[in-house]
N, CA, C and O atoms as a GROMACS GRO file, in nm:
protein
  424
    1UNK      N    1   0.081  -0.120   0.000
    1UNK     CA    2   0.000   0.000   0.000
    1UNK      C    3   0.086   0.126   0.000
    1UNK      O    4   0.049   0.227  -0.060
    2UNK      N    5   0.202   0.119   0.068
    2UNK     CA    6   0.289   0.236   0.074
    2UNK      C    7   0.340   0.276  -0.063
    2UNK      O    8   0.356   0.395  -0.092
    3UNK      N    9   0.366   0.175  -0.149
    3UNK     CA   10   0.413   0.207  -0.284
    3UNK      C   11   0.303   0.276  -0.365
    3UNK      O   12   0.332   0.366  -0.444
    4UNK      N   13   0.180   0.235  -0.346
    4UNK     CA   14   0.068   0.300  -0.417
    4UNK      C   15   0.053   0.444  -0.371
    4UNK      O   16   0.030   0.534  -0.452
    5UNK      N   17   0.064   0.466  -0.241
    5UNK     CA   18   0.056   0.603  -0.188
    5UNK      C   19   0.171   0.687  -0.242
    5UNK      O   20   0.153   0.804  -0.277
    6UNK      N   21   0.289   0.626  -0.250
    6UNK     CA   22   0.404   0.698  -0.304
    6UNK      C   23   0.382   0.733  -0.452
    6UNK      O   24   0.422   0.841  -0.496
    7UNK      N   25   0.319   0.645  -0.526
    7UNK     CA   26   0.290   0.673  -0.668
    7UNK      C   27   0.197   0.794  -0.681
    7UNK      O   28   0.217   0.878  -0.768
    8UNK      N   29   0.098   0.802  -0.594
    8UNK     CA   30   0.007   0.918  -0.596
    8UNK      C   31   0.084   1.044  -0.554
    8UNK      O   32   0.061   1.152  -0.608
    9UNK      N   33   0.176   1.029  -0.458
    9UNK     CA   34   0.258   1.143  -0.416
    9UNK      C   35   0.346   1.192  -0.531
    9UNK      O   36   0.366   1.312  -0.548
   10UNK      N   37   0.400   1.100  -0.608
   10UNK     CA   38   0.482   1.137  -0.725
   10UNK      C   39   0.395   1.214  -0.825
   10UNK      O   40   0.438   1.316  -0.879
   11UNK      N   41   0.275   1.165  -0.849
   11UNK     CA   42   0.185   1.233  -0.942
   11UNK      C   43   0.156   1.375  -0.895
   11UNK      O   44   0.158   1.469  -0.974
   12UNK      N   45   0.127   1.390  -0.765
   12UNK     CA   46   0.099   1.525  -0.715
   12UNK      C   47   0.224   1.612  -0.717
   12UNK      O   48   0.214   1.734  -0.732
   13UNK      N   49   0.342   1.552  -0.702
   13UNK     CA   50   0.467   1.627  -0.712
   13UNK      C   51   0.484   1.684  -0.852
   13UNK      O   52   0.521   1.800  -0.870
   14UNK      N   53   0.455   1.602  -0.951
   14UNK     CA   54   0.466   1.647  -1.090
   14UNK      C   55   0.364   1.758  -1.118
   14UNK      O   56   0.397   1.860  -1.177
   15UNK      N   57   0.241   1.736  -1.074
   15UNK     CA   58   0.137   1.839  -1.092
   15UNK      C   59   0.174   1.968  -1.021
   15UNK      O   60   0.154   2.077  -1.074
   16UNK      N   61   0.228   1.955  -0.899
   16UNK     CA   62   0.269   2.073  -0.822
   16UNK      C   63   0.374   2.153  -0.898
   16UNK      O   64   0.360   2.275  -0.914
   17UNK      N   65   0.480   2.087  -0.943
   17UNK     CA   66   0.588   2.159  -1.011
   17UNK      C   67   0.540   2.223  -1.140
   17UNK      O   68   0.575   2.337  -1.169
   18UNK      N   69   0.460   2.151  -1.217
   18UNK     CA   70   0.408   2.208  -1.341
   18UNK      C   71   0.310   2.322  -1.314
   18UNK      O   72   0.300   2.416  -1.392
   19UNK      N   73   0.237   2.312  -1.202
   19UNK     CA   74   0.142   2.419  -1.169
   19UNK      C   75   0.214   2.548  -1.129
   19UNK      O   76   0.157   2.657  -1.141
   20UNK      N   77   0.338   2.538  -1.083
   20UNK     CA   78   0.415   2.659  -1.052
   20UNK      C   79   0.436   2.743  -1.177
   20UNK      O   80   0.418   2.865  -1.176
   21UNK      N   81   0.474   2.675  -1.286
   21UNK     CA   82   0.496   2.749  -1.411
   21UNK      C   83   0.363   2.801  -1.466
   21UNK      O   84   0.355   2.914  -1.514
   22UNK      N   85   0.259   2.719  -1.457
   22UNK     CA   86   0.127   2.760  -1.503
   22UNK      C   87   0.079   2.882  -1.426
   22UNK      O   88   0.028   2.977  -1.485
   23UNK      N   89   0.095   2.880  -1.293
   23UNK     CA   90   0.052   2.993  -1.210
   23UNK      C   91   0.132   3.119  -1.243
   23UNK      O   92   0.079   3.230  -1.242
   24UNK      N   93   0.260   3.101  -1.272
   24UNK     CA   94   0.344   3.216  -1.305
   24UNK      C   95   0.301   3.280  -1.437
   24UNK      O   96   0.312   3.402  -1.454
   25UNK      N   97   0.252   3.200  -1.530
   25UNK     CA   98   0.210   3.257  -1.658
   25UNK      C   99   0.076   3.330  -1.646
   25UNK      O  100   0.053   3.428  -1.716
   26UNK      N  101  -0.012   3.281  -1.557
   26UNK     CA  102  -0.142   3.347  -1.541
   26UNK      C  103  -0.133   3.466  -1.447
   26UNK      O  104  -0.193   3.571  -1.473
   27UNK      N  105  -0.059   3.452  -1.340
   27UNK     CA  106  -0.039   3.562  -1.247
   27UNK      C  107  -0.162   3.602  -1.167
   27UNK      O  108  -0.173   3.717  -1.126
   28UNK      N  109  -0.254   3.509  -1.144
   28UNK     CA  110  -0.372   3.541  -1.064
   28UNK      C  111  -0.362   3.473  -0.927
   28UNK      O  112  -0.286   3.378  -0.909
   29UNK      N  113  -0.439   3.524  -0.831
   29UNK     CA  114  -0.440   3.465  -0.697
   29UNK      C  115  -0.496   3.324  -0.701
   29UNK      O  116  -0.447   3.235  -0.631
   30UNK      N  117  -0.596   3.302  -0.781
   30UNK     CA  118  -0.656   3.169  -0.792
   30UNK      C  119  -0.554   3.069  -0.844
   30UNK      O  120  -0.540   2.960  -0.789
   31UNK      N  121  -0.485   3.106  -0.950
   31UNK     CA  122  -0.384   3.016  -1.006
   31UNK      C  123  -0.269   2.995  -0.908
   31UNK      O  124  -0.211   2.886  -0.902
   32UNK      N  125  -0.237   3.096  -0.832
   32UNK     CA  126  -0.128   3.084  -0.735
   32UNK      C  127  -0.165   2.994  -0.618
   32UNK      O  128  -0.076   2.940  -0.551
   33UNK      N  129  -0.293   2.978  -0.592
   33UNK     CA  130  -0.334   2.892  -0.480
   33UNK      C  131  -0.322   2.743  -0.514
   33UNK      O  132  -0.312   2.661  -0.424
   34UNK      N  133  -0.324   2.708  -0.642
   34UNK     CA  134  -0.315   2.567  -0.681
   34UNK      C  135  -0.184   2.503  -0.635
   34UNK      O  136  -0.189   2.397  -0.574
   35UNK      N  137  -0.067   2.563  -0.662
   35UNK     CA  138   0.056   2.499  -0.615
   35UNK      C  139   0.065   2.493  -0.462
   35UNK      O  140   0.127   2.402  -0.408
   36UNK      N  141   0.005   2.588  -0.394
   36UNK     CA  142   0.008   2.587  -0.248
   36UNK      C  143  -0.071   2.468  -0.195
   36UNK      O  144  -0.024   2.396  -0.107
   37UNK      N  145  -0.189   2.447  -0.249
   37UNK     CA  146  -0.272   2.333  -0.206
   37UNK      C  147  -0.204   2.201  -0.242
   37UNK      O  148  -0.197   2.110  -0.160
   38UNK      N  149  -0.152   2.192  -0.365
   38UNK     CA  150  -0.084   2.069  -0.407
   38UNK      C  151   0.038   2.040  -0.321
   38UNK      O  152   0.072   1.924  -0.298
   39UNK      N  153   0.105   2.144  -0.274
   39UNK     CA  154   0.222   2.125  -0.188
   39UNK      C  155   0.185   2.054  -0.059
   39UNK      O  156   0.254   1.962  -0.015
   40UNK      N  157   0.075   2.097   0.003
   40UNK     CA  158   0.031   2.032   0.126
   40UNK      C  159  -0.012   1.888   0.102
   40UNK      O  160   0.023   1.799   0.180
   41UNK      N  161  -0.087   1.865  -0.006
   41UNK     CA  162  -0.130   1.729  -0.039
   41UNK      C  163  -0.008   1.641  -0.066
   41UNK      O  164   0.001   1.528  -0.017
   42UNK      N  165   0.085   1.694  -0.142
   42UNK     CA  166   0.206   1.624  -0.180
   42UNK      C  167   0.288   1.581  -0.058
   42UNK      O  168   0.327   1.465  -0.046
   43UNK      N  169   0.312   1.673   0.031
   43UNK     CA  170   0.391   1.643   0.151
   43UNK      C  171   0.318   1.545   0.243
   43UNK      O  172   0.381   1.457   0.303
   44UNK      N  173   0.187   1.559   0.252
   44UNK     CA  174   0.109   1.466   0.334
   44UNK      C  175   0.117   1.324   0.280
   44UNK      O  176   0.132   1.229   0.357
   45UNK      N  177   0.106   1.310   0.149
   45UNK     CA  178   0.115   1.177   0.088
   45UNK      C  179   0.254   1.117   0.103
   45UNK      O  180   0.268   0.998   0.130
   46UNK      N  181   0.358   1.200   0.086
   46UNK     CA  182   0.494   1.150   0.104
   46UNK      C  183   0.516   1.103   0.247
   46UNK      O  184   0.575   0.998   0.270
   47UNK      N  185   0.468   1.179   0.343
   47UNK     CA  186   0.482   1.140   0.483
   47UNK      C  187   0.406   1.011   0.512
   47UNK      O  188   0.455   0.925   0.586
   48UNK      N  189   0.289   0.996   0.453
   48UNK     CA  190   0.211   0.875   0.471
   48UNK      C  191   0.283   0.754   0.410
   48UNK      O  192   0.285   0.646   0.470
   49UNK      N  193   0.341   0.771   0.294
   49UNK     CA  194   0.416   0.663   0.229
   49UNK      C  195   0.537   0.623   0.312
   49UNK      O  196   0.574   0.506   0.315
   50UNK      N  197   0.599   0.720   0.377
   50UNK     CA  198   0.719   0.691   0.456
   50UNK      C  199   0.688   0.611   0.582
   50UNK      O  200   0.780   0.561   0.647
   51UNK      N  201   0.561   0.598   0.617
   51UNK     CA  202   0.526   0.513   0.732
   51UNK      C  203   0.561   0.367   0.704
   51UNK      O  204   0.596   0.292   0.795
   52UNK      N  205   0.551   0.327   0.578
   52UNK     CA  206   0.577   0.189   0.541
   52UNK      C  207   0.702   0.167   0.460
   52UNK      O  208   0.735   0.053   0.426
   53UNK      N  209   0.772   0.274   0.427
   53UNK     CA  210   0.894   0.265   0.345
   53UNK      C  211   1.008   0.337   0.415
   53UNK      O  212   0.984   0.432   0.491
   54UNK      N  213   1.131   0.293   0.391
   54UNK     CA  214   1.244   0.370   0.444
   54UNK      C  215   1.243   0.511   0.384
   54UNK      O  216   1.211   0.530   0.267
   55UNK      N  217   1.278   0.608   0.466
   55UNK     CA  218   1.273   0.748   0.422
   55UNK      C  219   1.360   0.772   0.299
   55UNK      O  220   1.316   0.840   0.206
   56UNK      N  221   1.479   0.718   0.297
   56UNK     CA  222   1.569   0.739   0.184
   56UNK      C  223   1.515   0.680   0.055
   56UNK      O  224   1.526   0.741  -0.051
   57UNK      N  225   1.458   0.561   0.064
   57UNK     CA  226   1.400   0.496  -0.054
   57UNK      C  227   1.282   0.577  -0.107
   57UNK      O  228   1.273   0.606  -0.226
   58UNK      N  229   1.191   0.613  -0.017
   58UNK     CA  230   1.073   0.689  -0.058
   58UNK      C  231   1.113   0.822  -0.120
   58UNK      O  232   1.060   0.861  -0.224
   59UNK      N  233   1.207   0.891  -0.057
   59UNK     CA  234   1.247   1.023  -0.107
   59UNK      C  235   1.319   1.011  -0.241
   59UNK      O  236   1.297   1.093  -0.331
   60UNK      N  237   1.405   0.911  -0.256
   60UNK     CA  238   1.478   0.894  -0.382
   60UNK      C  239   1.383   0.865  -0.497
   60UNK      O  240   1.397   0.923  -0.605
   61UNK      N  241   1.287   0.778  -0.475
   61UNK     CA  242   1.190   0.746  -0.580
   61UNK      C  243   1.102   0.867  -0.609
   61UNK      O  244   1.073   0.897  -0.725
   62UNK      N  245   1.059   0.935  -0.505
   62UNK     CA  246   0.972   1.053  -0.520
   62UNK      C  247   1.041   1.164  -0.600
   62UNK      O  248   0.983   1.219  -0.694
   63UNK      N  249   1.164   1.196  -0.563
   63UNK     CA  250   1.233   1.304  -0.633
   63UNK      C  251   1.273   1.264  -0.774
   63UNK      O  252   1.262   1.344  -0.868
   64UNK      N  253   1.321   1.140  -0.790
   64UNK     CA  254   1.363   1.096  -0.923
   64UNK      C  255   1.247   1.090  -1.021
   64UNK      O  256   1.256   1.144  -1.132
   65UNK      N  257   1.140   1.025  -0.981
   65UNK     CA  258   1.022   1.017  -1.068
   65UNK      C  259   0.963   1.156  -1.091
   65UNK      O  260   0.918   1.187  -1.201
   66UNK      N  261   0.963   1.237  -0.987
   66UNK     CA  262   0.912   1.373  -1.001
   66UNK      C  263   0.991   1.454  -1.101
   66UNK      O  264   0.934   1.525  -1.184
   67UNK      N  265   1.123   1.444  -1.094
   67UNK     CA  266   1.208   1.520  -1.186
   67UNK      C  267   1.186   1.477  -1.331
   67UNK      O  268   1.169   1.561  -1.419
   68UNK      N  269   1.186   1.348  -1.355
   68UNK     CA  270   1.165   1.298  -1.491
   68UNK      C  271   1.023   1.334  -1.538
   68UNK      O  272   1.005   1.374  -1.653
   69UNK      N  273   0.926   1.319  -1.452
   69UNK     CA  274   0.788   1.353  -1.488
   69UNK      C  275   0.769   1.499  -1.522
   69UNK      O  276   0.695   1.533  -1.614
   70UNK      N  277   0.836   1.586  -1.448
   70UNK     CA  278   0.825   1.730  -1.475
   70UNK      C  279   0.891   1.764  -1.609
   70UNK      O  280   0.840   1.848  -1.684
   71UNK      N  281   1.001   1.700  -1.639
   71UNK     CA  282   1.066   1.724  -1.769
   71UNK      C  283   0.973   1.680  -1.882
   71UNK      O  284   0.954   1.754  -1.979
   72UNK      N  285   0.916   1.562  -1.869
   72UNK     CA  286   0.826   1.512  -1.973
   72UNK      C  287   0.700   1.600  -1.982
   72UNK      O  288   0.656   1.634  -2.091
   73UNK      N  289   0.644   1.637  -1.867
   73UNK     CA  290   0.529   1.726  -1.866
   73UNK      C  291   0.560   1.861  -1.928
   73UNK      O  292   0.477   1.918  -1.999
   74UNK      N  293   0.679   1.913  -1.902
   74UNK     CA  294   0.720   2.041  -1.960
   74UNK      C  295   0.730   2.035  -2.112
   74UNK      O  296   0.700   2.132  -2.181
   75UNK      N  297   0.773   1.919  -2.161
   75UNK     CA  298   0.782   1.901  -2.307
   75UNK      C  299   0.643   1.912  -2.370
   75UNK      O  300   0.623   1.984  -2.468
   76UNK      N  301   0.546   1.839  -2.310
   76UNK     CA  302   0.412   1.834  -2.369
   76UNK      C  303   0.328   1.958  -2.341
   76UNK      O  304   0.252   2.002  -2.427
   77UNK      N  305   0.342   2.014  -2.222
   77UNK     CA  306   0.255   2.127  -2.186
   77UNK      C  307   0.311   2.263  -2.222
   77UNK      O  308   0.236   2.355  -2.256
   78UNK      N  309   0.443   2.277  -2.214
   78UNK     CA  310   0.503   2.409  -2.232
   78UNK      C  311   0.602   2.417  -2.348
   78UNK      O  312   0.663   2.521  -2.371
   79UNK      N  313   0.617   2.307  -2.422
   79UNK     CA  314   0.708   2.308  -2.537
   79UNK      C  315   0.855   2.313  -2.499
   79UNK      O  316   0.938   2.358  -2.578
   80UNK      N  317   0.889   2.267  -2.378
   80UNK     CA  318   1.029   2.264  -2.336
   80UNK      C  319   1.108   2.171  -2.427
   80UNK      O  320   1.055   2.073  -2.479
   81UNK      N  321   1.234   2.202  -2.446
   81UNK     CA  322   1.321   2.122  -2.532
   81UNK      C  323   1.414   2.037  -2.445
   81UNK      O  324   1.460   2.080  -2.340
   82UNK      N  325   1.440   1.914  -2.492
   82UNK     CA  326   1.531   1.823  -2.423
   82UNK      C  327   1.631   1.772  -2.525
   82UNK      O  328   1.594   1.717  -2.629
   83UNK      N  329   1.758   1.790  -2.495
   83UNK     CA  330   1.864   1.742  -2.582
   83UNK      C  331   1.895   1.596  -2.556
   83UNK      O  332   1.845   1.536  -2.460
   84UNK      N  333   1.978   1.538  -2.642
   84UNK     CA  334   2.013   1.397  -2.631
   84UNK      C  335   2.087   1.367  -2.501
   84UNK      O  336   2.061   1.265  -2.438
   85UNK      N  337   2.176   1.454  -2.462
   85UNK     CA  338   2.252   1.431  -2.338
   85UNK      C  339   2.158   1.437  -2.218
   85UNK      O  340   2.168   1.353  -2.128
   86UNK      N  341   2.069   1.533  -2.215
   86UNK     CA  342   1.973   1.543  -2.106
   86UNK      C  343   1.882   1.419  -2.103
   86UNK      O  344   1.853   1.368  -1.995
   87UNK      N  345   1.839   1.371  -2.218
   87UNK     CA  346   1.756   1.251  -2.224
   87UNK      C  347   1.835   1.130  -2.172
   87UNK      O  348   1.778   1.042  -2.106
   88UNK      N  349   1.964   1.125  -2.201
   88UNK     CA  350   2.048   1.017  -2.150
   88UNK      C  351   2.055   1.018  -1.998
   88UNK      O  352   2.048   0.912  -1.935
   89UNK      N  353   2.070   1.135  -1.942
   89UNK     CA  354   2.074   1.144  -1.795
   89UNK      C  355   1.938   1.114  -1.734
   89UNK      O  356   1.930   1.062  -1.622
   90UNK      N  357   1.831   1.147  -1.805
   90UNK     CA  358   1.698   1.109  -1.757
   90UNK      C  359   1.687   0.956  -1.754
   90UNK      O  360   1.631   0.900  -1.660
   91UNK      N  361   1.741   0.890  -1.855
   91UNK     CA  362   1.738   0.743  -1.858
   91UNK      C  363   1.818   0.686  -1.740
   91UNK      O  364   1.777   0.587  -1.679
   92UNK      N  365   1.930   0.747  -1.709
   92UNK     CA  366   2.008   0.702  -1.593
   92UNK      C  367   1.929   0.720  -1.464
   92UNK      O  368   1.936   0.637  -1.373
   93UNK      N  369   1.855   0.828  -1.456
   93UNK     CA  370   1.770   0.851  -1.338
   93UNK      C  371   1.666   0.741  -1.326
   93UNK      O  372   1.644   0.688  -1.217
   94UNK      N  373   1.602   0.707  -1.437
   94UNK     CA  374   1.502   0.601  -1.436
   94UNK      C  375   1.565   0.467  -1.396
   94UNK      O  376   1.505   0.391  -1.320
   95UNK      N  377   1.684   0.439  -1.446
   95UNK     CA  378   1.753   0.316  -1.407
   95UNK      C  379   1.779   0.314  -1.257
   95UNK      O  380   1.763   0.211  -1.192
   96UNK      N  381   1.820   0.428  -1.203
   96UNK     CA  382   1.842   0.437  -1.059
   96UNK      C  383   1.715   0.417  -0.979
   96UNK      O  384   1.717   0.353  -0.873
   97UNK      N  385   1.606   0.471  -1.028
   97UNK     CA  386   1.476   0.455  -0.960
   97UNK      C  387   1.434   0.308  -0.961
   97UNK      O  388   1.391   0.254  -0.859
   98UNK      N  389   1.445   0.244  -1.076
   98UNK     CA  390   1.408   0.103  -1.086
   98UNK      C  391   1.495   0.018  -0.994
   98UNK      O  392   1.444  -0.072  -0.926
   99UNK      N  393   1.625   0.046  -0.992
   99UNK     CA  394   1.714  -0.029  -0.902
   99UNK      C  395   1.680  -0.006  -0.756
   99UNK      O  396   1.683  -0.100  -0.677
  100UNK      N  397   1.648   0.117  -0.721
  100UNK     CA  398   1.610   0.147  -0.584
  100UNK      C  399   1.484   0.071  -0.545
  100UNK      O  400   1.476   0.016  -0.436
  101UNK      N  401   1.387   0.068  -0.634
  101UNK     CA  402   1.261  -0.005  -0.608
  101UNK      C  403   1.286  -0.155  -0.599
  101UNK      O  404   1.232  -0.221  -0.510
  102UNK      N  405   1.365  -0.209  -0.690
  102UNK     CA  406   1.388  -0.353  -0.695
  102UNK      C  407   1.459  -0.405  -0.569
  102UNK      O  408   1.431  -0.516  -0.522
  103UNK      N  409   1.548  -0.326  -0.515
  103UNK     CA  410   1.627  -0.372  -0.402
  103UNK      C  411   1.585  -0.309  -0.269
  103UNK      O  412   1.658  -0.317  -0.170
  104UNK      N  413   1.467  -0.247  -0.268
  104UNK     CA  414   1.415  -0.188  -0.144
  104UNK      C  415   1.377  -0.300  -0.047
  104UNK      O  416   1.330  -0.406  -0.088
  105UNK      N  417   1.398  -0.275   0.081
  105UNK     CA  418   1.368  -0.374   0.184
  105UNK      C  419   1.219  -0.380   0.216
  105UNK      O  420   1.172  -0.480   0.270
  106UNK      N  421   1.146  -0.276   0.184
  106UNK     CA  422   1.002  -0.274   0.220
  106UNK      C  423   0.915  -0.321   0.105
  106UNK      O  424   0.793  -0.326   0.119
   0.00000   0.00000   0.00000
């Protein structure tokens, strides 16, 4: 169950980071409140996932998946560009995440 909660936390992390850029482009109070709310939800879910997972494992998976997800989301939503070298390092990040998950004790 902790892994499922962590997956939802990763999703909210990605939404949170992408909503920061979205809020900055709109510049309204309503848009600015979205990342604030997502931040609280995100941290709550991460804390809940850490009840059943080692903190280092949960945090490594959360940040790694979040970083790769934000890059991919930025490509599709904001037209961000990714070079071959950056894509290679993203692949290394994914390999690290998979290895962390495969060899996690929980």
